[in-house]
C-alpha positions in Angstrom: 2.0 -26.6 -13.1 2.7 -28.4 -9.8 3.6 -26.1 -6.8 4.3 -26.5 -3.3 3.1 -23.9 -0.6 4.0 -23.9 3.0 5.2 -21.8 6.1 8.2 -23.0 8.1 10.3 -21.8 10.9 14.1 -21.5 10.9 14.5 -25.3 11.3 11.8 -25.7 8.6 9.3 -27.0 11.1 5.8 -26.8 9.7 3.6 -28.4 12.4 3.0 -29.8 15.9 0.5 -32.6 16.7 -1.2 -32.0 13.4 -1.6 -28.2 13.9 0.2 -25.1 12.7 2.7 -23.9 15.3 2.2 -20.2 14.6 -0.5 -17.6 13.9 0.2 -15.7 10.6 -2.9 -13.9 9.3 -1.0 -12.1 6.4 0.4 -15.6 5.3 -3.1 -17.2 5.5 -4.5 -14.4 3.3 -1.6 -14.9 0.8 -2.2 -18.7 0.9 -6.0 -18.0 0.1 -5.3 -15.6 -2.8 -2.8 -17.8 -4.4 -4.7 -21.2 -4.2 -8.3 -20.0 -4.8 -9.7 -21.3 -8.1 -7.2 -24.1 -8.3 -6.6 -27.6 -7.3 -5.3 -28.2 -3.8 -3.5 -31.7 -2.7 -3.2 -32.8 0.9 -2.8 -35.8 3.0 -5.6 -37.1 5.2 -4.2 -35.8 8.4 -4.0 -32.3 7.0 -7.6 -32.5 5.8 -8.6 -33.7 9.3 -6.8 -30.8 10.8 -8.7 -28.3 8.5 -12.0 -30.2 9.1 -13.6 -29.5 5.7 -13.0 -28.9 2.0 -11.4 -25.5 1.3 -13.9 -23.4 -0.6 -13.6 -22.2 -4.1 -10.9 -25.0 -4.8 -10.9 -28.5 -6.0 -9.8 -30.6 -3.0 -7.8 -33.8 -3.4 -6.8 -35.9 -0.5 -4.0 -38.5 -0.7 -4.8 -41.5 1.6 -3.9 -45.2 1.6 -7.4 -45.9 3.0 -9.5 -47.1 0.0 -12.7 -46.7 2.0 -12.2 -43.1 3.0 -14.6 -40.7 1.5 -15.8 -37.2 2.1 -18.4 -34.9 0.3 -16.7 -32.6 -2.3 -13.4 -34.3 -2.0 -11.6 -36.4 -4.5 -9.5 -39.2 -2.6 -6.7 -41.0 -4.2 -3.9 -43.4 -3.1 -1.7 -42.6 -6.1 0.3 -39.4 -7.0 0.4 -40.1 -10.7 -3.0 -38.8 -11.4 -2.2 -35.5 -9.6 0.9 -35.1 -11.6 -1.0 -35.7 -14.8 -3.5 -33.0 -13.8 -0.7 -30.5 -13.2 0.3 -30.8 -16.8 -3.0 -29.0 -17.6 -3.9 -27.1 -14.4 -2.4 -25.3 -11.5 -2.1 -27.8 -8.6 -1.0 -26.6 -5.1 0.4 -29.1 -2.6 -0.5 -27.9 0.8 0.8 -30.7 3.2 1.7 -32.4 5.3 5.3 -33.4 5.4 5.0 -36.8 3.7 2.9 -35.3 0.9 5.4 -32.6 0.4 8.1 -35.1 0.1 6.3 -37.2 -2.4 5.6 -34.3 -4.7 8.8 -32.3 -4.3 10.6 -34.0 -7.2 7.9 -33.0 -9.6 7.3 -29.5 -8.4 8.0 -26.5 -10.6 7.9 -23.9 -7.8 7.9 -23.5 -4.1 6.2 -20.9 -2.2 8.0 -21.0 1.2 7.2 -18.5 3.9 10.2 -18.3 6.2 9.2 -17.6 9.8 11.8 -15.9 12.1 11.6 -18.3 15.0 12.6 -21.7 16.0 9.6 -23.7 17.4 8.9 -27.0 18.9 7.8 -28.9 15.9 7.4 -32.5 15.1 6.8 -32.3 11.2 9.2 -30.6 8.9 9.3 -29.5 5.2 11.5 -31.8 3.2 14.8 -30.9 2.3 16.0 -29.6 -1.2 19.0 -28.1 -2.6 18.7 -24.3 -2.9 21.7 -24.0 -5.0 19.9 -25.7 -7.9 17.1 -23.1 -7.6 16.5 -19.4 -8.4 15.1 -17.7 -5.3 12.8 -14.6 -5.4 12.0 -13.1 -2.1 9.0 -10.9 -2.5 8.5 -9.0 0.8 9.0 -9.0 4.5 6.4 -8.6 7.3 7.1 -7.5 10.8 5.6 -9.2 13.9 2.3 -7.4 14.9 -1.3 -8.2 15.9 -1.8 -10.0 12.6 1.5 -11.9 12.7 2.9 -13.7 15.7 6.4 -13.6 14.3 8.4 -11.7 11.8 8.2 -13.4 8.4 9.5 -13.2 5.0 7.2 -14.5 2.3 6.9 -16.0 -0.1 10.2 -17.2 -1.4 9.6 -18.6 -4.8 12.2 -21.4 -5.6 12.2 -21.9 -9.3 14.4 -24.8 -10.6 17.5 -23.7 -12.6 16.8 -23.9 -16.3 17.5 -27.3 -17.6 19.7 -28.2 -20.6 19.2 -32.0 -21.4 20.9 -33.7 -24.3 19.7 -37.0 -25.6 22.4 -39.3 -27.0 22.0 -42.3 -29.2 22.4 -43.8 -32.8 20.1 -42.9 -35.6 16.7 -44.6 -35.3 16.5 -44.8 -31.6 13.8 -42.4 -31.1 15.7 -39.4 -29.7 13.6 -36.7 -31.5 10.3 -38.4 -30.7 11.3 -38.5 -27.0 12.6 -34.9 -27.0 9.6 -33.6 -28.6 7.3 -35.5 -26.1 9.3 -34.2 -23.1 9.1 -30.7 -24.5 5.4 -30.9 -24.8 5.0 -32.3 -21.4 7.3 -29.8 -19.4 7.3 -26.8 -21.7 11.0 -27.2 -22.2 12.2 -25.6 -25.4 13.1 -28.3 -28.0 16.1 -27.7 -30.3 16.1 -30.0 -33.3 19.8 -30.1 -34.2 19.6 -30.7 -37.9 23.0 -30.9 -39.6 21.6 -31.0 -43.2 22.2 -27.4 -43.8 26.0 -27.8 -43.0 26.1 -30.6 -45.6 24.5 -28.5 -48.2 27.0 -25.7 -47.5 29.8 -28.1 -48.1 28.1 -29.4 -51.1 27.9 -33.0 -49.8 25.3 -35.7 -49.7 24.6 -37.2 -46.1 26.0 -40.6 -47.0 28.8 -39.4 -49.3 31.8 -41.7 -49.6 35.0 -40.1 -48.5 38.3 -41.0 -46.7 38.7 -40.9 -43.0 40.7 -37.6 -42.9 38.0 -35.7 -44.9 35.3 -37.2 -42.8 37.1 -36.1 -39.6 37.4 -32.6 -40.9 33.5 -32.6 -41.6 32.9 -34.1 -38.0 34.9 -31.2 -36.5 32.9 -28.7 -38.7 29.7 -30.4 -37.3 30.8 -30.0 -33.8 31.4 -26.2 -34.3 28.0 -25.9 -36.1 26.2 -27.9 -33.2 27.8 -25.7 -30.6 26.6 -22.6 -32.4 23.0 -24.0 -32.5 23.0 -24.9 -28.7 25.2 -22.4 -26.8 22.7 -19.6 -26.5 19.9 -21.8 -25.2 19.7 -21.5 -21.2 16.8 -24.1 -21.2 16.5 -26.9 -23.7 16.3 -30.4 -24.6 18.2 -31.4 -27.8 18.1 -34.6 -29.9 21.8 -34.5 -30.7 24.9 -33.7 -28.6 28.7 -33.5 -29.1 28.9 -37.0 -27.6 27.0 -38.3 -30.7 29.5 -36.6 -33.0 32.5 -38.1 -31.1 30.8 -41.6 -31.1 30.2 -41.5 -34.7 33.8 -40.3 -35.4 35.1 -43.3 -33.4 32.7 -45.7 -35.0 34.0 -44.9 -38.6 37.7 -44.8 -37.8 39.6 -47.4 -39.8 41.2 -50.2 -37.9 44.5 -49.4 -39.6 44.5 -45.8 -38.6 47.8 -44.0 -38.6 49.4 -42.5 -35.4 48.6 -39.1 -36.8 44.9 -40.0 -37.5 44.6 -41.5 -33.9 46.1 -38.2 -32.5 43.6 -36.1 -34.5 40.7 -38.3 -33.4 41.9 -38.2 -29.8 41.9 -34.3 -29.8 38.5 -34.3 -31.7 36.9 -36.5 -29.0 38.4 -34.4 -26.2 36.8 -31.3 -27.7 33.5 -33.1 -28.1 33.6 -34.0 -24.3 34.5 -30.5 -23.3 31.7 -29.2 -25.4 29.1 -31.5 -23.8 30.2 -30.6 -20.3 29.6 -27.0 -21.1 26.3 -27.2 -23.1 24.5 -29.7 -20.8 23.3 -30.2 -17.2 22.2 -33.7 -18.0 23.2 -36.3 -20.7 20.8 -39.4 -21.3 21.8 -42.4 -23.6 19.0 -43.9 -25.5 19.7 -47.6 -26.4 18.5 -49.1 -29.5 15.2 -50.7 -28.6 12.8 -49.8 -31.3 12.8 -52.1 -34.4 14.0 -50.3 -37.5 11.6 -50.3 -40.4 12.3 -50.4 -44.1 11.5 -46.8 -44.2 14.0 -45.9 -41.6 16.7 -47.8 -43.4 16.0 -46.2 -46.8 16.0 -42.6 -45.5 18.7 -40.6 -47.1 18.6 -37.5 -44.9 20.5 -38.9 -42.1 23.6 -41.2 -41.6 24.0 -44.9 -42.1 21.3 -46.7 -40.0 21.5 -50.5 -39.5 22.2 -52.9 -36.7 26.0 -52.8 -37.0 26.2 -49.0 -37.2 23.7 -48.8 -34.2 25.8 -51.1 -32.1 29.2 -49.6 -32.8 27.8 -46.0 -32.2 26.0 -47.2 -28.9 29.0 -48.8 -27.7 31.2 -45.7 -28.3 28.5 -43.6 -26.6 28.7 -45.8 -23.4 32.4 -45.3 -23.3 32.3 -41.6 -23.8 29.5 -41.0 -21.3 31.7 -42.7 -18.7 34.3 -40.0 -19.3 31.9 -37.2 -18.6 31.6 -35.9 -15.1 32.8 -32.7 -13.7 34.2 -30.0 -15.9 37.2 -27.9 -15.4 34.9 -25.1 -13.8 33.4 -27.7 -11.4 30.2 -27.9 -13.1 28.6 -31.4 -12.5 27.0 -33.1 -15.3 24.5 -35.9 -14.6 24.6 -38.8 -17.0 22.4 -41.8 -17.5 21.0 -44.5 -19.7 17.4 -45.5 -20.8 17.4 -49.4 -20.6 17.1 -51.3 -23.9 13.9 -52.9 -22.9 11.9 -49.6 -22.6 10.6 -49.0 -26.0 7.3 -47.4 -25.3 7.3 -43.7 -25.3 5.4 -43.2 -21.9 7.9 -45.6 -20.3 10.9 -43.7 -21.7 9.2 -40.3 -20.6 8.8 -41.5 -17.1 12.5 -42.6 -16.8 13.7 -39.4 -18.4 11.5 -37.2 -16.1 12.7 -39.0 -13.0 16.4 -38.9 -14.2 16.3 -35.1 -14.7 14.8 -34.3 -11.5 17.3 -32.1 -9.7 18.8 -30.6 -12.6 15.7 -29.3 -14.2 13.1 -26.6 -13.5 11.6 -29.0 -10.9 12.8 -28.6 -7.3 15.8 -30.7 -6.3 14.8 -33.4 -3.6 17.7 -34.2 -1.4 16.5 -36.1 1.7 13.3 -36.3 3.7 15.3 -37.4 6.8 17.5 -34.4 7.3 16.0 -31.3 8.7 18.7 -28.9 7.3 18.4 -27.1 3.9 21.7 -26.9 1.9 
C-alpha cells in the first residue's frame, strides 16, 4: 500500500530552506513508529537534509541525476517501480513537496499532522480534495516542552470507496480488465452474470423473440442487475445499466411503432438513472481485441460479432454522453479506453489514472494552490 506521511502548518507549509519549520518530538516518534520496517521514499533534497539513510527502513531516493549513489540507498528516476512495490509492500512517501505531488494520485492513505501555527514556509504539501476522503483524527497534543506548537495528529485521509463500472460489447475484455484491476487494488470484483435470470425465465441466452418481449426481459435484467450491485459500497463491475440500455437500442427495429419508441425511451432513462446512482466512474472499453472462433461460438452470452459490437459501442458512446450529474448532485466521471489499447497492462494503466480521484486513492487537485478544499 502506498501512503503519504507529513506534518504541515495551517497553510500546509512543510519546510523552509530544506529544513522542518517546527520541532515536534511526539510527531517524530509517531513517524518512526509508523515507518519502521517499511520502505520510505524521498527526494534527493530530503535525503540531503536528513544526511543518512533512515535506520530499519529500506530507503529509496527519487533523483534525476543518474550518477547519484549512496550506500544502502536505492536511487531511481522513475516512480513506476515504487508504485509496483506498493502493490506488495507498505511504502511511505516522506517528502519533499514535488515527491508528494508525484505520488499523491496513487496514495491509499495520507497521514497528515496538522500544526496549529502559520509559519514562514517555502515548500507546501500538495492540494487534494478532502470531500472525496474519509477523515479519521486520532488525537490532539498540546504545546509543551516536546512540541513547539499544538498539533492534531495524524489525520488519516482514506479515499471514498470506489464504484467503477466497465461498459462495452461482448468480447471487449471487460471481465479480464475488472479482475486484473481488482487484484491490483484489492477492489471487490462483482461479476454480473445474468444467466440465472434467463434460467428463471426458461430462456436461452440467444432465444429468438419479438422486440416487445425482448424489451420486457431487458427491463427485468435492469432490475436484476441493480439488485446485484446496489449494496456494494466499493466495487468494480463488468456490466452496467448502460450496457443494458445500449443493447436495447441496438436490437430495436427500424420500423418501431410510436408505442415501442416510448417504451424504449423510458427504459433508457431508467438505465441512465440507475447508472448514476450505482457508480462513481463509468469507463467504456472499445472493441480492440480480435474475436476468436471460440468467442463467437460461445452460447452463454449474447450475440457477438463485428456488427453487434459496433452497434452496441455506438449506442454506449451516445448514452455515456448523457451521464453527468444526477438529481442529487452526485457527479459521475465518464471516460473511454482508446481502441488501440489492446494489451491488458496498457488498459490497466489508463483505468488506474482515470479512476484517480473517485477511488480509494487520494484525489489530486493542484500542486500550484496552497489551499485545501
